[in-house]
C-alpha positions as CSV (number, residue, x, y, z in Angstrom):
1,M,3.4,-30.7,16.8
2,M,3.2,-26.9,16.7
3,T,4.9,-25.2,19.7
4,A,3.9,-22.0,21.2
5,Q,7.0,-20.4,19.8
6,N,6.1,-21.7,16.3
7,F,2.6,-20.4,16.8
8,A,4.0,-16.9,17.4
9,A,6.2,-17.3,14.3
10,K,3.2,-18.3,12.2
11,Q,1.2,-15.4,13.5
12,A,4.1,-13.2,12.4
13,E,3.6,-14.3,8.9
14,K,-0.2,-13.9,8.9
15,V,-1.6,-11.7,11.6
16,L,0.2,-10.6,14.7
17,G,4.0,-10.7,14.4
18,H,6.4,-11.6,17.2
19,D,9.1,-10.0,19.3
20,D,12.7,-11.1,19.9
21,K,11.4,-13.5,22.7
22,G,8.9,-15.3,20.4
23,R,5.9,-13.7,22.0
24,V,2.8,-12.6,20.2
25,V,2.9,-8.9,19.1
26,H,-0.4,-7.1,18.4
27,T,-1.6,-5.4,15.3
28,D,-5.2,-4.5,15.0
29,I,-7.6,-7.5,14.7
30,S,-10.3,-6.0,17.0
31,N,-12.6,-5.4,14.1
32,P,-12.5,-7.2,10.7
33,A,-13.4,-4.0,9.0
34,R,-10.1,-2.3,10.0
35,E,-6.8,-2.3,8.1
36,G,-8.5,-2.2,4.8
37,G,-10.8,-5.1,5.7
38,K,-8.0,-7.7,5.4
39,Y,-9.5,-9.7,8.3
40,A,-13.0,-9.7,6.7
41,D,-14.5,-12.8,5.1
42,E,-13.9,-12.8,1.3
43,S,-17.7,-13.3,0.7
44,G,-18.3,-9.7,1.9
45,E,-21.0,-11.0,4.3
46,K,-22.0,-8.4,6.9
47,M,-22.8,-8.9,10.6
48,K,-24.1,-6.9,13.5
49,A,-21.7,-6.2,16.3
50,L,-21.5,-4.0,19.4
51,V,-18.6,-1.5,19.4
52,W,-17.2,1.0,21.8
53,M,-17.3,4.5,20.3
54,G,-16.0,6.5,23.3
55,K,-16.8,7.0,27.0
56,D,-20.5,6.1,27.8
57,D,-21.1,5.3,24.1
58,V,-21.6,1.8,22.8
59,R,-23.5,1.1,19.6
60,V,-24.7,-1.8,17.4
61,V,-23.2,-1.4,14.0
62,E,-22.9,-3.3,10.8
63,T,-19.4,-4.6,10.0
64,Y,-17.8,-7.5,8.2
65,K,-18.0,-11.1,9.2
66,P,-14.5,-12.2,10.2
67,K,-12.5,-14.9,8.3
68,I,-10.0,-17.6,9.3
69,V,-6.5,-16.0,9.2
70,D,-4.5,-18.7,11.0
71,E,-4.7,-22.5,10.6
72,H,-5.7,-22.8,14.3
73,D,-8.7,-20.5,14.0
74,A,-12.4,-21.2,14.1
75,I,-15.3,-19.0,13.1
76,V,-18.2,-19.3,15.5
77,K,-21.8,-18.3,14.7
78,I,-23.0,-16.7,17.9
79,T,-26.2,-18.1,19.3
80,G,-26.0,-16.5,22.7
81,T,-24.0,-13.7,24.4
82,T,-24.4,-11.6,27.5
83,I,-23.4,-8.4,29.3
84,C,-20.9,-8.7,32.2
85,G,-20.8,-6.4,35.1
86,S,-17.2,-5.7,34.2
87,D,-18.3,-4.5,30.7
88,V,-19.5,-1.4,32.5
89,H,-15.9,-0.6,33.2
90,L,-15.4,-0.5,29.4
91,L,-18.5,1.7,29.0
92,H,-17.0,4.2,31.4
93,G,-13.7,4.1,29.6
94,V,-11.7,3.2,32.7
95,I,-10.0,0.2,31.0
96,V,-6.9,1.5,29.2
97,Q,-6.1,1.1,25.5
98,L,-9.7,1.0,24.3
99,E,-10.1,2.2,20.7
100,K,-13.1,3.5,18.8
101,G,-14.7,0.7,16.9
102,D,-13.5,-2.2,19.1
103,I,-15.9,-5.1,19.1
104,L,-16.8,-5.9,22.7
105,G,-17.9,-9.0,24.6
106,H,-16.0,-11.8,26.3
107,E,-18.8,-14.3,26.9
108,F,-20.4,-16.2,24.1
109,C,-21.6,-19.5,22.9
110,G,-22.5,-20.7,19.4
111,V,-22.1,-23.2,16.6
112,V,-18.8,-23.8,14.8
113,E,-19.1,-22.6,11.3
114,A,-15.6,-23.2,9.9
115,V,-12.2,-24.3,11.2
116,G,-8.7,-23.9,10.1
117,P,-6.7,-27.0,8.8
118,A,-4.8,-27.3,12.1
119,V,-7.9,-27.5,14.3
120,K,-8.3,-31.2,15.4
121,K,-10.9,-31.3,18.2
122,L,-13.7,-29.3,16.6
123,K,-15.8,-29.6,13.5
124,P,-18.4,-27.4,11.8
125,G,-21.9,-27.8,13.3
126,E,-20.8,-28.5,16.9
127,R,-22.1,-26.4,19.8
128,V,-19.4,-24.6,21.8
129,V,-18.8,-22.0,24.5
130,N,-15.7,-19.9,24.8
131,S,-13.2,-19.2,27.5
132,F,-13.0,-15.4,28.0
133,C,-9.2,-15.8,28.5
134,I,-7.2,-16.9,25.5
135,S,-4.8,-19.7,26.1
136,C,-1.9,-20.8,23.9
137,G,-2.0,-24.3,25.6
138,E,1.8,-24.7,25.6
139,C,3.4,-22.1,27.9
140,E,4.3,-22.9,31.5
141,F,1.1,-21.5,32.9
142,C,-1.3,-22.9,30.3
143,K,0.1,-26.4,31.0
144,K,-0.9,-25.9,34.6
145,K,-4.3,-24.6,33.5
146,L,-3.5,-21.2,35.0
147,T,-4.6,-19.8,31.6
148,T,-5.1,-16.2,32.5
149,A,-1.4,-16.1,33.0
150,C,-0.7,-17.2,29.4
151,E,2.6,-15.8,28.2
152,K,1.8,-15.9,24.4
153,T,-1.5,-14.3,23.6
154,N,-1.2,-10.7,24.7
155,A,1.2,-8.2,23.5
156,S,0.3,-5.1,25.5
157,T,3.4,-3.3,26.4
158,V,1.3,-1.1,28.7
159,Q,0.3,-4.1,30.7
160,E,3.9,-5.2,31.0
161,K,5.0,-1.8,32.3
162,L,2.1,-1.6,34.8
163,Y,2.4,-5.1,36.2
164,G,6.0,-6.1,35.3
165,K,4.7,-8.9,33.1
166,R,1.9,-9.7,30.6
167,L,-1.2,-11.8,31.2
168,S,-3.4,-13.6,28.7
169,G,-5.4,-12.1,25.9
170,I,-9.1,-11.6,26.5
171,F,-11.9,-11.4,24.0
172,G,-13.5,-8.0,23.5
173,Y,-11.8,-6.2,26.4
174,S,-9.4,-3.6,24.8
175,H,-5.9,-3.7,23.5
176,F,-4.7,-3.9,27.1
177,V,-5.5,-7.6,26.8
178,G,-4.6,-8.2,23.2
179,G,-7.1,-6.3,21.1
180,F,-9.1,-9.4,20.1
181,A,-12.6,-8.9,18.6
182,G,-15.3,-9.9,21.1
183,G,-18.4,-12.0,20.9
184,Q,-21.1,-9.4,21.3
185,A,-21.6,-9.9,17.6
186,E,-23.1,-12.4,15.2
187,Y,-19.8,-14.1,14.3
188,V,-16.4,-14.2,16.1
189,R,-13.0,-15.5,15.1
190,V,-11.6,-17.7,17.9
191,P,-7.8,-18.1,17.8
192,L,-6.2,-21.4,18.9
193,A,-9.7,-22.8,18.8
194,D,-8.9,-26.3,20.2
195,N,-7.7,-24.6,23.4
196,N,-10.3,-21.9,23.8
197,L,-13.7,-23.5,22.9
198,L,-15.5,-26.2,24.9
199,K,-18.1,-28.5,23.4
200,L,-21.6,-28.3,24.9
201,P,-23.7,-31.4,25.2
202,N,-27.3,-31.4,23.9
203,S,-28.5,-31.7,27.5
204,V,-27.2,-28.2,28.3
205,P,-29.1,-25.4,26.5
206,D,-27.4,-22.1,25.6
207,E,-29.1,-20.3,28.4
208,K,-27.0,-22.4,30.8
209,G,-23.9,-23.3,28.9
210,L,-23.2,-19.7,28.0
211,Y,-22.1,-18.9,31.5
212,L,-19.2,-21.4,31.4
213,S,-17.4,-18.7,29.5
214,D,-16.9,-16.5,32.6
215,V,-19.5,-16.2,35.4
216,L,-19.5,-19.8,36.6
217,P,-15.8,-20.4,36.6
218,T,-14.9,-17.0,37.9
219,S,-17.3,-17.2,40.9
220,Y,-16.2,-20.8,41.5
221,H,-12.6,-19.7,41.3
222,A,-13.2,-16.9,43.8
223,V,-14.3,-19.3,46.6
224,T,-11.9,-22.1,45.7
225,Y,-8.8,-20.0,45.4
226,T,-9.5,-17.9,48.4
227,G,-10.0,-21.1,50.3
228,V,-13.6,-21.3,51.5
229,N,-13.9,-24.5,53.5
230,E,-16.7,-26.4,55.2
231,G,-17.9,-24.7,58.3
232,D,-16.4,-21.3,57.4
233,T,-18.2,-18.0,57.8
234,V,-17.9,-15.9,54.7
235,A,-18.7,-12.3,53.7
236,I,-19.0,-11.2,50.0
237,W,-19.0,-7.7,48.7
238,G,-21.1,-7.1,45.6
239,L,-24.2,-9.0,44.4
240,G,-23.7,-8.6,40.7
241,P,-23.5,-12.0,38.8
242,I,-20.0,-12.9,40.2
243,G,-20.8,-12.1,43.8
244,F,-24.3,-13.7,43.5
245,M,-22.8,-17.0,42.2
246,A,-19.9,-16.9,44.6
247,S,-22.5,-16.7,47.5
248,Y,-24.2,-19.7,46.0
249,W,-21.0,-21.7,45.6
250,A,-19.8,-20.9,49.1
251,L,-23.1,-21.8,50.8
252,K,-24.3,-24.7,48.7
253,H,-21.2,-26.4,47.4
254,K,-18.3,-25.5,49.7
255,G,-20.3,-26.1,52.9
256,A,-19.9,-22.6,54.5
257,K,-21.8,-22.3,57.8
258,R,-22.9,-18.8,57.1
259,V,-22.6,-16.4,54.1
260,I,-23.3,-12.7,54.3
261,A,-23.5,-10.7,51.1
262,I,-23.3,-6.9,50.9
263,D,-24.7,-4.5,48.4
264,N,-26.6,-1.2,48.3
265,N,-29.8,-1.9,46.4
266,W,-32.5,-4.3,45.5
267,R,-30.0,-7.0,44.6
268,A,-29.6,-7.9,48.3
269,D,-33.2,-8.8,48.5
270,Y,-33.2,-10.6,45.2
271,A,-30.2,-12.8,46.1
272,K,-31.7,-13.6,49.5
273,S,-34.9,-14.8,47.7
274,K,-33.0,-17.0,45.3
275,I,-30.3,-18.5,47.6
276,K,-31.8,-20.2,50.6
277,G,-29.9,-19.4,53.8
278,L,-28.1,-16.4,52.5
279,E,-27.8,-13.4,54.8
280,T,-27.5,-9.9,53.4
281,I,-26.6,-6.4,54.3
282,N,-27.9,-3.4,52.4
283,Y,-25.5,-0.8,53.6
284,T,-27.8,2.1,52.7
285,R,-30.1,0.8,55.5
286,L,-27.5,0.8,58.2
287,K,-28.2,2.9,61.3
288,N,-26.3,6.1,62.0
289,G,-22.8,5.2,63.1
290,E,-22.9,1.7,61.7
291,T,-20.5,0.6,59.1
292,V,-20.3,-2.7,57.1
293,P,-17.4,-4.0,59.2
294,S,-19.2,-3.1,62.5
295,K,-22.4,-4.8,61.3
296,I,-20.5,-7.9,60.3
297,L,-18.6,-8.0,63.7
298,E,-22.0,-7.7,65.4
299,M,-23.3,-10.6,63.4
300,V,-20.1,-12.7,63.7
301,P,-18.1,-11.6,66.8
302,G,-14.4,-11.6,66.0
303,G,-15.1,-11.5,62.2
304,V,-15.6,-14.0,59.4
305,N,-13.1,-16.6,58.2
306,V,-13.2,-15.4,54.6
307,C,-14.1,-12.2,52.8
308,I,-14.4,-11.8,49.0
309,D,-14.5,-8.5,47.2
310,A,-16.6,-8.9,44.0
311,T,-17.1,-5.2,43.4
312,G,-14.0,-3.8,41.6
313,G,-12.1,-0.6,42.2
314,E,-14.1,1.8,40.1
315,Y,-16.8,2.6,42.7
316,G,-15.8,5.1,45.4
317,K,-18.1,5.3,48.4
318,G,-16.6,8.2,50.4
319,W,-15.9,11.7,49.0
320,T,-12.2,11.4,49.3
321,H,-12.0,8.4,47.0
322,K,-14.6,9.8,44.7
323,M,-12.6,12.9,44.2
324,E,-9.3,11.1,43.9
325,L,-10.7,8.7,41.3
326,A,-12.3,11.6,39.3
327,S,-9.1,13.6,39.3
328,G,-6.8,10.7,38.4
329,L,-5.0,10.7,41.7
330,E,-5.8,7.0,42.1
331,Q,-7.0,4.3,39.6
332,D,-8.9,2.2,42.1
333,T,-10.5,2.7,45.5
334,S,-9.2,0.7,48.5
335,E,-12.5,1.1,50.5
336,M,-14.0,-2.3,50.0
337,I,-10.7,-4.1,50.5
338,N,-10.2,-2.2,53.8
339,E,-13.7,-3.1,54.9
340,A,-13.0,-6.7,54.1
341,I,-9.8,-6.7,56.2
342,Y,-11.6,-5.1,59.1
343,S,-14.4,-7.7,58.9
344,T,-12.0,-10.8,58.8
345,R,-10.9,-12.8,61.8
346,K,-7.3,-12.7,62.7
347,F,-5.3,-14.8,60.3
348,G,-8.3,-15.1,58.0
349,R,-8.4,-14.7,54.3
350,V,-9.5,-11.9,51.9
351,G,-9.9,-12.6,48.2
352,I,-10.2,-10.0,45.4
353,I,-12.2,-11.2,42.3
354,G,-13.7,-7.8,41.3
355,D,-11.8,-5.9,38.6
356,Y,-8.9,-3.7,39.9
357,V,-6.6,-2.1,37.3
358,G,-3.9,-0.1,38.9
359,F,-2.9,1.9,42.0
360,T,-4.9,2.8,45.0
361,N,-4.5,5.2,48.0
362,H,-5.2,4.8,51.8
363,F,-4.8,1.1,51.8
364,N,-4.4,-0.1,55.4
365,V,-1.3,-2.3,54.9
366,G,-0.7,-2.1,58.7
367,A,-4.0,-3.9,59.5
368,L,-3.2,-6.5,56.9
369,M,0.2,-7.2,58.4
370,E,-0.7,-7.0,62.1
371,L,-3.8,-9.1,61.9
372,G,-2.1,-11.8,59.9
373,I,-4.6,-11.5,57.0
374,T,-3.8,-13.5,53.8
375,L,-4.7,-11.2,50.9
376,V,-5.4,-13.2,47.8
377,G,-5.4,-11.6,44.4
378,C,-7.6,-14.1,42.6
379,G,-6.6,-12.8,39.2
380,Q,-8.8,-13.1,36.1
381,A,-10.2,-16.6,36.6
382,P,-8.4,-19.4,34.7
383,V,-11.5,-20.7,33.1
384,H,-9.8,-23.8,31.6
385,R,-9.0,-25.1,35.1
386,Y,-12.7,-25.4,36.0
387,W,-14.9,-25.5,32.9
388,E,-15.0,-29.3,32.4
389,E,-15.9,-29.9,36.0
390,L,-18.6,-27.2,35.8
391,R,-20.0,-28.5,32.5
392,E,-20.5,-31.8,34.3
393,M,-22.4,-30.1,37.1
394,L,-24.6,-28.4,34.5
395,A,-25.3,-31.7,32.7
396,N,-26.1,-33.4,36.0
397,G,-28.3,-30.6,37.3
398,K,-26.1,-29.9,40.3
399,V,-26.1,-26.2,39.5
400,D,-28.6,-24.0,37.7
401,P,-27.2,-20.7,36.6
402,T,-30.6,-19.5,35.5
403,I,-31.3,-18.4,39.1
404,M,-29.2,-15.3,38.3
405,V,-30.6,-14.8,34.8
406,T,-33.4,-12.1,35.0
407,H,-33.6,-10.8,31.4
408,R,-33.5,-11.9,27.7
409,F,-32.7,-9.3,25.1
410,K,-32.7,-9.2,21.3
411,F,-29.2,-8.4,20.0
412,D,-30.4,-5.0,18.6
413,D,-31.1,-4.0,22.3
414,I,-27.8,-4.9,23.7
415,A,-26.5,-1.3,23.9
416,K,-29.6,-0.5,26.0
417,G,-28.8,-3.5,28.2
418,Y,-25.4,-1.9,28.9
419,Y,-27.0,1.2,30.3
420,M,-29.5,-0.9,32.4
421,Q,-26.5,-2.9,33.7
422,E,-24.7,0.4,34.5
423,Q,-27.7,1.8,36.4
424,R,-28.5,-1.5,38.1
425,K,-32.2,-0.9,37.2
426,D,-35.3,-2.9,36.3
427,G,-34.2,-5.9,38.3
428,L,-31.3,-6.8,35.9
429,V,-28.7,-9.2,37.4
430,K,-27.7,-11.2,34.4
431,C,-29.1,-11.4,30.9
432,F,-29.1,-13.7,27.9
433,V,-28.8,-11.9,24.5
434,E,-30.1,-13.8,21.5
435,T,-29.0,-13.3,17.9
436,R,-30.7,-14.2,14.7
437,F,-29.1,-17.6,15.0
438,S,-30.4,-18.5,18.5
439,A,-32.5,-21.6,19.2
440,P,-36.0,-21.1,20.7
441,R,-36.0,-20.1,24.3
442,A,-35.3,-22.9,26.7
443,P,-38.1,-23.7,29.1
444,G,-37.9,-22.0,32.5
445,T,-35.7,-19.2,31.3
446,P,-36.8,-15.5,31.0
447,E,-39.1,-14.4,28.3
448,L,-37.9,-11.8,25.8
449,T,-37.6,-8.4,27.4
450,S,-39.1,-5.5,25.5
451,L,-36.9,-2.3,25.5
């Protein structure tokens, strides 16, 4: 049986290399066309892929189809991908170690085209969905299914310096998380495929199964790990796909008594129309002198049991934070976390599932301590912990993620979709992006959107 240490050694011979502790060390595999094309398929077949070319610049380009470079690899022909709210952070260039030409995309589903000789659980022709986090399957954390804490699949020394340790590799999300080519493409190479691909049953179409890669397990993790219990009152900041589905899980599956979701645009009304019983606050409509915490305390005297921040640290509300973010004096704003603390009952819980990268200013640590608040860093969600349970829910019709899917794009329009996602316009919550390999549209899902 191959151990994680042996895997690192094999990668040393073929692709990545290893350090003196047996961990994977990165060299550039983020685009098969790089390094003289040595990661490109020998056939010379080309594919379309979305690449990052600089701040506010993503483009669909033609590049080479990837090849199997390790015996544990699989090549997946993409039949569906999507745009994540966190992809906007890449667009803005706020995620460190992005390089021009990096192929983006951490959520995809498809059909296995080829497998390496060490792949045992998968065979060509099978439908699969990926986990956005890449697991070795053998380290301490992967054995516990805390796979975003994998110790073998990410070699970013920057991450180690910033956090004191490394976390897992992630598809299509910069060299900060391993530099792996993403799935916003027509083909993708999946390392350690037996660990990082999940088979999809025929009863689950791509338009539902795709979201097992990130949105469904991440939102489910947010409410589970933060500890939403039956009868709780809950407030959730942000009604992008993660906040939307976290609201759904809390209200419909965890038995929360009340769920209040906060945003600043049409998404508040959309979520309320799709999730029966959800209460919302559009903070742009608050009266003079009202704040989000004061409104929540008016609605729930004493505060809610649980708050979840699904926004991320990029978006400053007040001028102080906007200026500090723009000038580099902080990397993330603390405003939403402070609002959540103020809105929580004494000895309640605040979970952070939105993307935060580094340091923040003006964090009210005193309120956290004095009120006895438990602050939960949810981490990047360990998809492998939940995806089989959630696949069963999809197959049994217990959850329908298409309630958040508002658009369907052709792959050629995916860059335009990024800018729509950034601007939160035209009613876009979550999209399905088809490729030339996609099956016909599943009934009840959005028609093709013309851009």
